[in-house]
N, C-alpha and C positions, 0 to 999 in steps of 0.2 A: 566378653567373648566375641570373637570375630565372626562376622557374617560369612556364610559360605560363598565362595566365588564359583561362578559357572563359566566354563570354557566351551566354545563350540568349534567344531571342525567341519568344514565344507569340503566334500570330495564328490566330484562328478564322475560317474561311470557310464560309458556309452558303448553299446554293443556294435562292433564293426564287422561281424562275421556273417552277414547275410550274403549268401552266394547267388541270390536271385529268386529263391523259392521260400525265403523265410524259414520257418521251422516246420516245413511240410513233412520232413522225415528226420528221425533222430540223428542219423549220420550225414544228413544233407546240409547241415549248416556248421559253420566254424564257431568255436567258442571264443574267438578273439574279441577283445574289448580294450578300451583305454581308460586309465585311471588318471584323472586330471585334478590338479589343485592350481588355482589361478597363480600365475607367476613362477611356476615350477616346471621342470621337465615332465613330459607325459610318460607314464609307465604303460608300456605295451604289454598287455596281460592276456591270459587265456585260462582254460581249465587245466588241471593236471592231465598229463598224457593218458593216465588210466581212465579218464573220463572224457576222452576224445579231444583233448586239448593239444595245443602246439607246444612241444617241448622247449622251444627257443624263447618262449615268453614266460614272464613271471606268472605264478598262479596264486590264488587266494591263500592256500595253505602255506606256501613259502613266505608270503607277505605277513601272515600272522606270526609265524616263527621269528621272522626278522623283526617284527614290532616288539615282541617280547625280549629279544636279545638287545635291541637298541634301548629300550626303556630301562632294562637292568643296567646296561653300561652307563647311560647318562646319569641315572640315579647314583650309581656307585662312584663315578668320577666326582660328582658334586659332594658326596659324603667324604670322599678322600680329601678333597680340597679343604673342607671345613675342619677335618681332623689332622691336617698337616701331613698327610701321607702323600708323598710325591710320586705319582704314577707317571712312568715314562712311555709305557706301551701297553695297549690293551687289544686283545683280539679274542674272538669267540667262534667256536665251531658248534653252533646250536643245531639241535635236531628235534623234530617233532614226530610223534607217533600218532597216526590216526587209525582207528579201527572201523572197519566197515562190516556191517551185518545186514543181509537182505537188502542191499542197495542203499542203506542209510549209514552214514559215517559220523564219527565224532572223535575229537582229539582225546587220547588217553593220557598223554603227558607231553611236556616239552622239557628237554634237558639242555641247559646252558653249560658250556665248558669254557669259561673265560680263562685266558692265560694273561696274567698281569705281570709287568716288570716294574719294580719300584726302585727308588734311588739308593736306599740304604738297607742293610740287613735288619736293623732295628725296627723297620716298618712292616716286616713280613706278617707278624701275628695280627696286628691291627688291620692291615690290608686284607688279610684272609677273613677276619671277623666281620668286616664291613659288608661283605657279600650278603650276610644274613639281614642286615639293616636295609640294604638296597632291595633285597627281595621283598621285605615287609613294606617298603615305601613305593615300589614300582607301581604306577597307576595301571598299567596294562595287566600285569600279573594279578593285581587285586581284582580285576574285572572278569577274569575267565573262570570257568567252572571245572577246570582240570588242574592237576598239579604241575607246577613249574619248578623243576629241580635245578639246582646249580652245583656244579662240581668244579670249583675254582682251583687254579694252580697259581701260586705267587712266587716269582723269582726276583733276584737282585740283578741289576744291570752289571754286565761284565762277568757274570758267573756262568 
């Protein structure tokens, strides 16, 4: 039996929203911050506008939904390559729902809506079924405590 492998991910987050008074008042500071991984472009982030954030910056909720979508896609593409399903295009319109009660929120679900284009009609059934396997194997989806649903569409190039 193989020994478990451990992977570590270093992300630095720095608050950049001090307007001079720190957090002296709830509306007196910006929620702006930077998400940094060495050697990669900096992500300029903020809170969701509903929580006094900057609507022009990424927020943690968007990044979580994006992470789930990316993980599913990367897992799916790997499985397709192993099963000889030739994917020519993949896009997703992912959407997360967070519910807030008495100032406390949590995600209720994330829906992934991948639209996949494959090379041949004979690949459609397997390409569709592999979304289940990708969901099962996605590291991020396996780590969250809310449902991640996927509603795939598979089409053939040129149709």
